[in-house]
Legacy VTK file of the C-alpha trace (Angstrom):
# vtk DataFile Version 3.0
C-alpha trace
ASCII
DATASET POLYDATA
POINTS 288 float
55.149 13.666 56.466
55.385 15.314 53.061
56.755 12.108 51.563
53.765 10.131 52.848
51.288 12.618 51.306
53.082 12.507 47.966
52.812 8.704 47.914
49.056 8.853 48.632
48.508 11.370 45.804
50.507 9.238 43.370
48.507 6.162 44.412
45.158 7.941 43.826
46.311 9.151 40.421
47.335 5.632 39.450
43.929 4.311 40.516
42.181 6.962 38.409
44.155 6.083 35.296
43.661 2.361 35.647
40.586 0.765 33.948
39.056 -2.580 34.517
39.315 -5.097 31.643
35.558 -4.885 30.952
35.658 -1.064 30.728
38.605 -1.288 28.363
36.762 -3.744 26.111
33.605 -1.604 26.077
35.515 1.555 25.186
37.301 -0.175 22.305
34.165 -1.888 20.931
33.067 -0.518 17.559
29.749 -1.147 15.787
29.135 -1.279 12.054
26.156 0.461 10.447
24.412 -2.922 10.017
24.896 -3.708 13.709
23.568 -0.288 14.726
20.453 -0.793 12.584
19.906 -4.273 14.008
20.367 -3.087 17.600
17.832 -0.282 17.101
15.386 -2.669 15.406
15.606 -5.189 18.255
15.245 -2.416 20.850
12.080 -1.142 19.192
10.610 -4.632 18.803
11.279 -5.409 22.477
9.469 -2.280 23.659
6.180 -4.103 24.154
5.036 -1.885 27.011
4.745 1.155 24.740
1.319 1.816 23.273
2.674 3.524 20.154
5.929 1.924 19.084
6.599 4.390 16.233
8.539 7.573 15.541
7.573 10.514 13.369
9.707 12.077 10.656
11.345 14.691 12.851
12.196 12.115 15.531
13.747 9.925 12.830
15.897 12.812 11.636
16.926 13.551 15.238
17.978 9.939 15.811
19.930 9.972 12.566
21.724 13.169 13.554
22.718 11.617 16.885
24.423 8.706 15.126
26.041 10.913 12.486
23.759 10.226 9.490
22.994 13.191 7.232
19.409 14.255 6.533
19.946 13.735 2.787
20.884 10.108 3.416
17.736 9.559 5.489
15.523 11.061 2.759
17.236 8.871 0.173
16.744 5.781 2.349
13.044 6.617 2.798
12.667 6.870 -0.974
14.347 3.492 -1.443
12.087 1.960 1.222
9.015 3.334 -0.541
10.160 1.881 -3.860
10.844 -1.537 -2.311
7.473 -1.602 -0.580
5.708 -0.542 -3.773
7.509 -3.314 -5.686
6.506 -5.913 -3.083
2.890 -4.741 -3.193
2.828 -4.929 -6.980
4.321 -8.430 -7.019
1.839 -9.630 -4.398
-1.019 -8.102 -6.401
0.167 -9.801 -9.614
0.333 -13.189 -7.860
-3.195 -12.701 -6.505
-4.346 -12.119 -10.050
-2.576 -15.253 -11.226
-4.255 -17.311 -8.503
-7.580 -15.843 -9.563
-6.756 -16.790 -13.151
-6.085 -20.379 -12.000
-9.404 -20.534 -10.147
-11.253 -19.294 -13.224
-9.376 -21.782 -15.417
-10.316 -24.752 -13.237
-13.907 -23.646 -12.686
-14.794 -22.852 -16.288
-13.077 -25.893 -17.738
-14.832 -28.192 -15.285
-18.062 -26.575 -16.404
-17.182 -27.064 -20.093
-16.143 -30.688 -19.574
-19.387 -31.415 -17.700
-21.472 -29.905 -20.516
-19.414 -31.823 -23.073
-19.962 -35.154 -21.325
-23.703 -34.672 -21.011
-24.328 -33.151 -24.431
-21.972 -35.009 -26.799
-19.594 -37.481 -25.127
-18.407 -38.835 -28.491
-16.842 -35.487 -29.516
-14.633 -34.021 -26.815
-14.722 -30.373 -27.932
-13.887 -29.072 -24.447
-10.261 -30.135 -25.019
-9.842 -27.157 -27.338
-10.726 -24.656 -24.622
-8.728 -26.622 -22.052
-5.621 -26.692 -24.239
-5.905 -23.113 -25.509
-6.612 -21.579 -22.132
-3.928 -23.806 -20.586
-1.298 -22.327 -22.933
-2.432 -18.836 -22.005
-2.245 -19.727 -18.286
1.243 -21.191 -18.778
2.353 -17.999 -20.519
0.881 -15.973 -17.658
2.908 -17.981 -15.133
6.128 -17.818 -17.182
5.817 -14.065 -17.579
5.089 -13.570 -13.888
7.899 -15.904 -12.844
10.641 -14.609 -15.130
9.484 -11.168 -16.315
7.010 -9.652 -13.800
7.744 -6.147 -15.064
6.481 -7.118 -18.521
3.274 -8.600 -17.099
2.695 -5.502 -14.989
3.325 -3.240 -17.982
0.919 -5.222 -20.179
-1.849 -5.154 -17.576
-1.303 -1.469 -16.864
-1.496 -0.691 -20.569
-4.716 -2.674 -20.906
-6.278 -0.892 -17.931
-5.259 2.500 -19.254
-6.753 1.770 -22.672
-9.987 0.582 -21.077
-10.287 3.666 -18.853
-8.828 6.350 -21.140
-12.162 7.544 -22.518
-13.645 7.687 -19.030
-10.727 9.740 -17.701
-10.781 12.175 -20.597
-14.477 12.796 -20.012
-14.216 13.596 -16.310
-10.617 14.676 -15.763
-10.232 18.047 -14.048
-8.730 19.977 -11.168
-11.796 19.624 -8.931
-12.020 15.887 -9.429
-10.305 13.411 -7.130
-9.570 10.185 -8.975
-9.479 6.876 -7.112
-8.970 3.221 -7.901
-10.052 0.276 -5.745
-9.397 -3.422 -6.302
-11.254 -6.293 -4.689
-9.250 -8.715 -2.461
-9.568 -11.564 -4.990
-8.229 -9.455 -7.842
-11.271 -10.152 -10.035
-12.392 -6.571 -10.559
-11.114 -3.044 -10.363
-13.116 0.096 -9.729
-12.071 3.510 -11.005
-13.936 6.666 -10.255
-14.116 10.290 -9.220
-15.127 12.069 -6.036
-16.392 15.647 -6.222
-18.147 18.065 -3.910
-21.171 19.799 -5.408
-22.938 22.248 -3.124
-23.982 20.211 -0.080
-23.599 16.817 -1.708
-20.671 14.453 -2.124
-20.833 12.918 -5.597
-19.098 9.595 -6.270
-18.940 8.382 -9.884
-17.375 5.016 -10.593
-17.054 2.234 -13.131
-15.995 -1.379 -12.577
-13.823 -3.361 -14.999
-12.485 -6.905 -14.902
-8.877 -7.085 -13.715
-7.674 -9.837 -16.038
-8.249 -8.301 -19.455
-9.914 -4.981 -18.771
-12.501 -5.695 -21.479
-15.702 -5.923 -19.435
-16.917 -2.573 -18.142
-19.987 -1.824 -16.125
-22.081 1.265 -16.675
-20.963 4.460 -14.964
-22.749 4.663 -11.626
-23.362 7.865 -9.679
-23.964 8.053 -5.918
-24.903 11.309 -4.206
-24.551 11.639 -0.451
-25.628 14.594 1.658
-22.769 16.136 3.619
-24.937 15.940 6.724
-24.825 12.142 6.481
-21.043 12.179 6.998
-19.395 12.230 10.388
-15.726 12.435 9.446
-13.369 12.815 6.488
-9.617 12.280 6.546
-6.618 11.201 4.509
-4.817 8.009 5.479
-1.255 8.437 4.247
1.242 5.602 4.041
4.634 5.261 2.440
3.284 3.789 -0.781
-0.282 5.094 -1.120
-2.862 7.554 0.158
-6.474 6.715 0.934
-9.460 8.976 1.338
-11.405 7.701 4.358
-15.025 8.799 4.758
-17.136 7.893 7.801
-20.917 7.872 7.509
-23.249 8.324 10.448
-24.969 5.017 9.637
-23.715 1.679 8.355
-25.860 2.127 5.231
-24.287 5.431 4.333
-22.164 4.113 1.437
-24.258 1.120 0.509
-23.214 -0.584 -2.780
-20.134 1.649 -3.206
-16.938 -0.444 -3.679
-14.605 0.022 -0.735
-17.401 0.359 1.827
-17.046 -1.519 5.098
-19.875 -0.966 7.586
-20.229 2.713 6.905
-16.518 3.477 6.373
-15.458 4.097 2.775
-11.782 3.806 1.816
-10.724 5.011 -1.621
-7.135 4.731 -2.860
-6.313 8.122 -4.346
-4.405 8.656 -7.575
-0.962 10.047 -6.726
-1.502 13.046 -8.975
-4.626 14.009 -7.010
-3.018 14.324 -3.581
-3.495 18.104 -3.384
-7.056 17.923 -4.685
-7.848 15.225 -2.111
-6.494 17.422 0.707
-8.644 20.337 -0.473
-11.665 18.046 -0.669
-11.165 16.865 2.914
-10.800 20.458 4.128
-13.977 21.480 2.286
-15.923 18.584 3.843
-14.622 19.467 7.304
-15.645 23.103 6.841
-19.172 22.063 5.968
-19.290 19.686 8.916
-17.991 22.406 11.210
-15.050 20.249 12.344
LINES 1 289
288 0 1 2 3 4 5 6 7 8 9 10 11 12 13 14 15 16 17 18 19 20 21 22 23 24 25 26 27 28 29 30 31 32 33 34 35 36 37 38 39 40 41 42 43 44 45 46 47 48 49 50 51 52 53 54 55 56 57 58 59 60 61 62 63 64 65 66 67 68 69 70 71 72 73 74 75 76 77 78 79 80 81 82 83 84 85 86 87 88 89 90 91 92 93 94 95 96 97 98 99 100 101 102 103 104 105 106 107 108 109 110 111 112 113 114 115 116 117 118 119 120 121 122 123 124 125 126 127 128 129 130 131 132 133 134 135 136 137 138 139 140 141 142 143 144 145 146 147 148 149 150 151 152 153 154 155 156 157 158 159 160 161 162 163 164 165 166 167 168 169 170 171 172 173 174 175 176 177 178 179 180 181 182 183 184 185 186 187 188 189 190 191 192 193 194 195 196 197 198 199 200 201 202 203 204 205 206 207 208 209 210 211 212 213 214 215 216 217 218 219 220 221 222 223 224 225 226 227 228 229 230 231 232 233 234 235 236 237 238 239 240 241 242 243 244 245 246 247 248 249 250 251 252 253 254 255 256 257 258 259 260 261 262 263 264 265 266 267 268 269 270 271 272 273 274 275 276 277 278 279 280 281 282 283 284 285 286 287
């Protein structure tokens, strides 16, 4: 009787120690960091039934801790992601400007050739503008294709020279600087947002994006705080925007960045704290 019980116990122990082939393969399977990232990416992309398929910063740190990634590594990776996104945005913006340059080149030269043909067809003077501007356009493409950093630096320097006097005149702690560009890349608007008593004051000036030579007059728009319904900051990895909602669609009429009563202004990175204080001051006056 005792011998029979001992055999049953030994048999159960052997069954417990044995593993199926599939369990053995799963336990020995190892995943590289690239595979882990890809698996998580696919899992998130397949979660179509979730209304908000995102994670906040603390959740990201928690996930990283679960897979053994240090917080310092996550912060470093976020910084690298921000730099890559900023570089992509800059390159896309530079190519938009080049396309705009091409459109201007074709349009103006067609206009010059038409005038030339109707005014003096025996002397083809429009070839001079066509050839000269064509060389400049070719240099623009070569610089953008092989040295985009140089093109960006040159344009940034030109913009800074064009706006330096304006910034020196209005620069201050209470001012929130912003810069908005139109989708076609033809113009760029720089300005300031301040809160004076019960009015929101927006001062801005528009310059051409290609050379930064043409400048409009400084325009000032004053809006009563009571005409606003909401003020907030829209923060992304690579920029921060001040978003103002008016009670009517005509609230920010003629102000660059207005879209049916919602004004979006891209804030200068050095004015992040001032922008936060401005939003809080607006909310206090609105009683939000």
